[in-house]
N, C-alpha and C positions, 0 to 999 in steps of 0.2 A: 223571192225577197219578201220578208215579213215587215209590215208597217207598224211596228209596235209603238213608235213614237206618236202616231196618230191617236192612240188610246192612253198613253202615259199621262196621268193627270196629277199625281202627287209624288213629291220627292223631298228628301231632306239630305243635307250635306254637313259633314263635320270634318275638321282637320285635327289629327292627333298631335301629341307633343313632338313627334319626329317629322312633322309636316307631311304626313301621308293623308290622302283623301279617302273618306268613307262616305258612301251614298246609299241611302235606302230609297226604294221606289216601288210603286205598284206596277204590275205588268199584266198584259192580257194573256190568256191561255192559247192564243194563236187561232182560235176559231173566227169565222168570218164576222159574226156579230159580237164577238168578244164579251160573252156573258159571265165568264169566270175570271176573276183577278187573283193575283198572288203577290206576296211581299218578296222582293228581291233585294240583294245587298251586293254592292260592288266596291272594290277597294284596290288601291295600288300599293298596299302595305308591303308586299313582297318585292316591290320594284317594278312589277308588271301588273297590268290590270287583270283582275279576276272577278267573277260574279257567281252567285249561288242563290238558290231559292231558299228562303227562310220559312215561309208558311204558305201552303196552298190548300188548306182545309177551309172550306167555305169560300166566300167571295171576300177576300181580305186585302188590306193595304191602303185604303183611302185614308186621308188625313194622317199620314205617318209623320212622326217626329223622331229624331235620333240624337243621342248624346254619347260621348265617350268619357268613361270615368278616368280617374288618375292612374289606374293600372292598365289602361289601354283597352278595356273591355267595352263592347258596343251594347247599347240599350236602345231598343226601338219600341215605340208604342204606336198602335194603329187600330183602325176599326174593322169590324166584321160586318158582312151584309151590305155589299155594294149597291145592288139594285133591287132584286125582288125576293130576297130571303125573308123569312118570317122573324128572324132574330136580328138584333142590332147590338153589337157589343164592343167593348174595349179589350184589346189584347196587348200583350207585352212579350217581347222576345229579347234574349240576351245570349251572348256567347261566353259568359263569365265562367262557366264550368269547363270550358275548352271545346264545347260543341254547342250548337244552337238549341235552345229550349224555348218553348212558347207557353204562355199562360193566359187563361181567360180571367180578366180582372172584373168585368161586369158584363152581364148578358140580359138584354131587355127585349121582350116581345113588343113589336111595334105594328104588326099587321095581323089581322085575324083570318 
């Protein structure tokens, strides 16, 4: 049994025009000390719940926010560098093209 909810710290929820639920959240890599986080997405858009990993490059997902546009595409912004990375940045993910794409919006060195 994996205790992911012990480490789940940030999530965002949105309801689309068809009243389907969309949730973005950060999740642990499953290691004991949970040093790597990733952005995940869950929805019941198909009628059943499904989930997928959106971004697992770096330690990502903290302070995520989500919106659904008028065409039903999902847009998620979130930060990189959860704990001890040397970079701290803002990232953006969307499924507007039909598959998930991620972008670095801003990247700042905060530790030397």
